[in-house]
C-alpha positions in Angstrom: 46.9 53.5 -4.2 47.6 51.8 -0.8 44.0 52.4 0.3 42.8 50.8 -3.0 45.0 47.7 -2.5 43.7 47.3 1.1 40.1 47.6 -0.1 40.7 45.1 -2.9 42.3 42.6 -0.4 39.5 43.1 2.0 36.9 42.6 -0.7 38.6 39.4 -2.0 38.7 38.1 1.6 35.0 38.5 1.9 34.4 36.8 -1.4 36.6 33.8 -0.4 34.8 33.5 3.0 31.4 33.6 1.1 32.5 31.0 -1.3 33.7 28.7 1.5 30.4 29.1 3.3 28.6 28.2 0.1 30.8 25.2 -0.4 30.3 24.0 3.2 26.5 24.2 2.7 26.8 22.3 -0.6 29.0 19.6 1.1 26.6 19.3 4.0 23.6 19.0 1.6 25.1 16.4 -0.7 27.4 14.3 1.5 26.2 11.1 3.2 26.3 10.7 7.0 28.1 7.6 8.4 24.7 5.9 8.9 23.7 6.7 5.3 27.0 5.3 4.0 26.5 2.2 6.0 23.0 1.7 4.7 23.4 2.8 1.0 27.1 2.6 0.4 29.4 -0.4 0.0 28.5 -3.5 2.0 30.2 -6.8 2.4 29.1 -10.4 1.9 31.1 -13.2 3.5 31.1 -16.4 1.4 32.8 -19.8 1.3 33.2 -20.8 -2.4 35.0 -24.1 -1.7 38.3 -22.4 -1.8 38.1 -20.9 1.6 36.2 -18.0 3.1 36.2 -14.8 1.2 34.5 -11.4 1.2 32.6 -9.8 -1.7 31.6 -6.1 -1.8 28.2 -4.9 -3.0 28.0 -1.4 -4.3 26.1 0.8 -6.8 27.2 0.3 -10.4 29.3 2.9 -12.2 29.8 3.6 -15.9 33.0 1.4 -16.1 30.9 -1.6 -15.0 28.5 -1.5 -17.9 30.3 -3.8 -20.4 30.9 -6.4 -17.7 27.2 -6.2 -16.6 26.0 -6.6 -20.2 28.2 -9.7 -20.7 26.8 -11.3 -17.6 23.2 -10.4 -18.2 23.2 -11.4 -21.9 24.9 -14.7 -21.0 21.7 -15.5 -19.0 19.5 -14.1 -21.8 21.0 -16.5 -24.3 19.7 -19.3 -22.0 16.3 -17.6 -22.2 16.4 -16.8 -18.4 16.0 -13.1 -18.8 15.6 -10.3 -21.4 18.8 -9.2 -23.1 19.9 -5.7 -22.6 21.5 -3.4 -25.2 24.6 -1.5 -24.2 22.8 1.9 -24.7 19.9 0.8 -22.4 22.4 -0.2 -19.7 24.2 3.1 -19.9 20.8 4.9 -19.6 19.9 2.9 -16.6 23.2 2.5 -14.9 21.8 4.0 -11.7 19.3 1.1 -11.4 22.1 -1.5 -10.9 24.0 -2.8 -7.9 26.9 -5.2 -8.3 28.7 -7.8 -6.2 32.5 -7.8 -6.8 35.5 -9.7 -5.7 38.9 -8.2 -6.2 37.5 -5.8 -8.8 35.7 -8.4 -10.8 31.9 -8.5 -11.0 30.4 -11.7 -9.7 26.7 -10.7 -9.6 24.3 -8.0 -10.7 20.8 -6.9 -9.9 18.6 -3.9 -10.8 15.8 -2.0 -9.3 13.8 -0.3 -12.1 11.0 2.1 -11.2 7.9 1.8 -13.5 5.3 3.9 -11.8 4.7 6.1 -8.7 4.1 3.0 -6.5 5.7 0.2 -8.6 9.2 -1.0 -9.3 10.7 -4.2 -10.6 13.7 -6.3 -9.4 15.2 -7.4 -12.6 18.4 -8.6 -14.4 19.4 -10.7 -11.3 22.4 -12.7 -12.4 25.3 -14.4 -10.5 28.1 -16.3 -12.3 27.8 -20.0 -12.0 30.7 -20.6 -9.6 29.3 -18.1 -7.1 25.6 -19.3 -7.1 24.0 -20.7 -4.0 26.2 -18.6 -1.7 23.7 -15.9 -0.7 24.9 -13.3 -3.2 21.6 -13.0 -5.1 19.7 -12.8 -1.8 21.9 -9.8 -0.7 21.6 -8.1 -4.0 17.8 -8.3 -4.0 17.6 -7.1 -0.3 19.7 -4.1 -1.2 17.3 -3.3 -4.1 14.3 -3.6 -1.7 16.0 -1.2 0.8 16.5 1.2 -2.0 12.9 0.9 -3.0 11.8 1.7 0.5 14.1 4.8 0.6 12.5 6.0 -2.7 9.0 5.6 -1.3 8.0 2.7 -3.6 5.2 0.7 -2.2 5.3 -2.4 -4.4 8.1 -4.3 -6.0 7.6 -7.3 -8.4 9.7 -9.8 -10.2 9.2 -12.1 -13.2 11.3 -15.3 -12.6 11.8 -19.0 -13.2 12.9 -19.3 -9.6 9.7 -18.4 -7.6 10.8 -20.2 -4.4 13.9 -17.9 -4.2 11.8 -14.8 -4.1 9.1 -16.3 -1.8 11.8 -16.9 0.8 12.4 -13.1 0.6 8.7 -12.3 1.3 7.3 -12.1 -2.3 3.9 -13.7 -3.1 2.3 -14.8 -6.3 0.5 -12.2 -8.4 -1.3 -12.1 -11.8 0.8 -10.7 -14.7 -2.3 -8.9 -15.8 -1.9 -6.6 -12.8 1.4 -5.4 -14.2 0.4 -3.6 -17.4 3.4 -1.2 -17.2 5.7 -4.2 -17.4 3.8 -6.1 -20.1 3.7 -3.2 -22.5 7.2 -2.1 -21.7 9.6 -5.0 -21.6 7.5 -8.1 -22.2 6.6 -7.2 -25.8 10.3 -7.4 -26.6 10.6 -11.0 -25.3 10.7 -13.8 -27.9 8.3 -15.8 -25.7 5.6 -13.1 -25.6 2.7 -13.5 -25.2 3.2 -17.1 -24.1 5.3 -16.2 -21.1 6.1 -19.0 -18.7 7.7 -16.9 -16.0 6.2 -16.6 -12.5 5.1 -13.2 -11.4 5.6 -12.3 -7.7 5.2 -9.2 -5.7 6.1 -7.8 -2.3 4.4 -4.9 -0.5 6.9 -2.7 1.4 
């Protein structure tokens, strides 16, 4: 009986050590290094909104952000500045979004949506009125472009009423006809289709 107990304890010990080794390998495989966290994790934006200097945090969106994201995006959509997004569509594409937040409240959003092996779109860029012209949109777009590079996407485009904003970030004019994936995906849902008056711009990474 004692020999059996010793054997069982020894066997359990081996199993525990094996499980720990497996867990350590899993943690190493799926954890971010400090450099990766700095590049793809939370980043900060220093702003001065007229009430003194403050710091906003940019980060990847999570499920609990979706209702606030929809409220902001659809507020701009009602002004016909972008396509409205249904709540189920936002949940399905939550990993596309990055947000800028201050004290837990979202002040800006932007999404990188992959359409093809070498093509993605920066879309749903929206910053609340009181926080516009402070560089928040610029930082959100830059973060999306960095993510596109990391994914191996070669071209990123945007359809916008603010072409100068995107040109300052390195985008150039392009023909909408060169973006069939977009036209037959989102554009057909737009009330302005096919008489679209947005500017198409693209950047090669």
